[in-house]
C-alpha positions in Angstrom: 87.9 193.3 -38.3 84.8 195.8 -38.2 81.6 194.4 -39.7 80.5 196.8 -42.6 76.7 197.4 -42.7 75.0 196.8 -46.0 72.1 198.6 -47.8 69.3 197.6 -45.1 71.4 199.4 -42.6 69.2 199.4 -39.6 67.9 196.2 -39.8 71.1 194.8 -40.3 72.6 196.9 -37.3 69.7 195.6 -35.1 70.7 192.0 -35.7 74.2 192.5 -35.1 73.8 194.5 -31.9 70.9 191.8 -30.7 73.7 189.4 -31.1 76.2 191.2 -29.0 73.4 191.7 -26.3 72.2 188.0 -26.4 75.7 186.4 -26.0 76.7 188.7 -23.2 79.4 190.6 -25.2 77.4 193.9 -24.0 76.1 193.1 -20.3 73.0 194.0 -18.7 72.9 197.4 -18.0 75.6 198.6 -20.1 75.3 202.0 -22.2 75.2 201.6 -26.0 77.3 204.4 -27.0 76.6 205.4 -30.5 80.2 206.7 -31.5 81.6 203.3 -30.4 78.8 201.4 -32.5 79.5 203.9 -35.4 83.2 202.9 -35.5 82.5 199.2 -35.1 80.1 199.1 -38.1 81.5 201.8 -40.1 78.0 203.7 -40.7 76.5 206.9 -39.5 74.6 207.7 -36.3 71.2 207.8 -38.0 70.9 204.3 -38.7 72.5 203.3 -35.5 70.0 205.2 -33.7 67.1 203.6 -35.8 68.5 200.1 -34.8 68.3 201.1 -31.1 64.9 202.1 -31.4 64.1 198.7 -32.8 65.7 196.9 -30.1 63.9 199.1 -27.7 60.7 197.6 -29.1 61.9 194.2 -28.4 62.5 195.2 -24.9 66.3 194.3 -25.3 67.1 198.1 -24.8 66.0 200.7 -22.9 66.4 204.7 -23.5 66.9 206.9 -20.8 66.2 210.6 -21.0 69.5 212.4 -21.4 71.5 209.4 -20.8 70.8 207.7 -24.1 70.4 203.8 -24.7 71.5 201.0 -22.7 71.3 197.3 -22.6 68.1 196.6 -20.6 68.6 195.8 -16.7 66.0 193.7 -15.2 65.5 193.4 -11.5 65.0 189.8 -10.1 61.4 190.6 -9.5 61.0 191.5 -12.9 62.9 188.2 -14.1 60.6 186.3 -12.0 57.3 187.9 -13.6 58.7 187.1 -16.9 59.5 183.5 -16.5 56.4 182.8 -14.5 54.4 184.4 -17.2 56.1 182.3 -19.9 55.0 178.9 -17.7 51.6 179.9 -17.9 51.3 180.8 -21.3 52.9 177.6 -22.3 50.7 175.8 -19.9 47.8 177.5 -21.7 49.0 176.6 -25.0 49.1 173.1 -24.2 45.6 173.0 -22.8 44.5 174.6 -26.1 45.8 171.7 -27.9 43.2 169.3 -26.3 40.8 170.7 -28.8 42.9 169.4 -31.5 41.9 166.0 -33.0 45.3 165.1 -34.9 48.3 165.9 -32.9 50.4 163.5 -35.2 51.9 166.2 -37.1 52.9 168.5 -34.1 54.4 165.5 -32.3 56.4 164.9 -35.4 57.5 168.3 -35.6 58.4 168.5 -31.7 60.4 165.2 -32.1 62.3 167.2 -34.9 63.2 170.0 -32.6 64.0 167.5 -29.9 66.7 165.8 -31.8 68.0 169.4 -32.9 68.4 170.3 -29.1 70.3 166.9 -28.6 72.5 167.5 -31.3 73.1 170.9 -30.4 73.9 170.1 -26.8 76.5 167.1 -28.1 78.1 169.9 -29.8 78.0 172.6 -27.0 76.2 174.9 -29.3 74.6 177.4 -27.4 72.8 179.2 -30.1 71.8 176.3 -32.0 70.4 174.7 -28.7 68.5 178.2 -27.9 67.0 178.5 -31.4 65.8 174.6 -31.4 64.2 175.1 -27.9 62.6 178.4 -29.0 61.1 176.7 -31.8 60.0 173.6 -30.0 57.9 175.9 -27.6 56.3 178.0 -30.5 55.4 174.9 -32.4 52.3 174.3 -30.2 51.3 177.9 -30.3 51.3 177.8 -34.0 49.6 174.6 -34.2 46.6 176.0 -32.0 46.2 178.9 -34.8 45.9 181.3 -32.0 47.8 184.2 -33.6 47.8 186.5 -30.6 49.2 183.9 -28.3 52.1 183.0 -30.9 52.9 186.6 -31.4 52.9 187.2 -27.5 55.2 184.2 -26.8 57.5 185.2 -29.7 58.1 188.5 -27.9 58.4 187.1 -24.8 61.1 184.7 -25.9 62.9 187.5 -27.7 62.8 189.5 -24.5 64.2 186.7 -22.4 66.9 185.5 -25.0 69.9 187.1 -23.3 68.7 185.2 -20.0 68.3 181.9 -21.7 71.9 182.4 -23.5 73.5 182.9 -20.0 71.6 179.7 -18.6 72.5 177.8 -21.5 76.4 178.7 -21.2 76.5 177.5 -17.7 74.4 174.6 -17.7 74.5 173.2 -21.1 76.3 170.1 -20.2 73.5 169.0 -17.4 71.0 168.9 -20.7 68.0 169.9 -18.3 66.3 171.1 -21.1 66.0 168.0 -23.2 64.6 166.2 -20.1 61.5 168.4 -20.2 61.2 168.7 -24.0 61.4 164.9 -24.5 58.7 164.5 -21.6 56.5 166.8 -23.2 56.5 165.4 -26.4 56.0 162.0 -25.2 53.0 163.2 -23.0 51.5 164.8 -26.1 52.1 161.7 -28.1 49.5 160.0 -25.8 47.3 163.3 -25.3 48.2 163.4 -21.5 47.9 167.5 -21.5 48.0 168.0 -17.9 51.3 166.3 -17.7 52.7 168.2 -20.6 51.5 171.6 -18.8 53.1 170.5 -15.7 56.4 169.7 -17.1 56.3 173.1 -18.8 55.7 174.9 -15.5 58.0 172.6 -13.6 61.0 173.6 -16.1 60.7 177.2 -15.3 60.6 176.5 -11.7 63.8 174.3 -12.0 65.8 176.7 -13.8 64.8 180.1 -12.5 67.2 179.9 -9.6 70.2 179.4 -12.0 68.8 182.2 -14.4 68.9 184.6 -11.4 72.2 183.8 -10.5 73.7 184.1 -13.9 72.1 187.1 -14.5 73.3 188.4 -11.1 76.9 187.6 -11.8 76.6 189.3 -15.5 75.2 192.5 -13.9 77.7 192.7 -11.2 80.4 192.1 -13.9 79.2 194.8 -16.0 78.9 197.3 -13.1 82.7 196.8 -12.4 83.5 197.6 -16.0 84.7 201.4 -16.2 85.1 201.1 -19.9 82.7 199.1 -21.8 84.2 197.0 -24.8 81.9 195.7 -27.7 84.7 193.4 -29.1 85.4 192.9 -32.7 83.9 190.7 -35.3 
């Protein structure tokens, strides 16, 4: 059954198409054909195009002159750059926490997200796991009050969301993520900022090969699909 768009059409469409990209229904590099999206959501071309423009701003979609929109296709070098930037920004955020006198509220918040991650892993709920981990890492940035840092991390997490989904789908049973989130929380509870920063960098180093392989597989599958299908809601 097709999804019907409500009054706030472009923003509704932005979120719906985003979900198709994040969960891999539309794979890396695949074209976003406006006519197919019109049929799926029962709306006209103008709001579809506006939604795609919004997704382009987030980095999930790329517009190619005379070829239209397609899901952003990253090179392995670009993925490495994105993840190493993430690691350094998160480590910088943790070091900024050293200037905060009371970390108890933050530690309590991190523990709640850590518990949410554990519950999601137990249920094999990939979306919930990703959402909780995103909030876990953003919590520290928000606590510092550094608005530019929070904004930059938020945009970076949005950009790599499909990569995180690919990894979680392949490795959620190993629960690698929580080994690190639990360790970071414990380190911050005793104000061991260097250990917490090292853990966030080490996590990226450990998972990056899996991310690259998962993305490579998804991109190769997309290239083999002669007629991309978006599925039905």
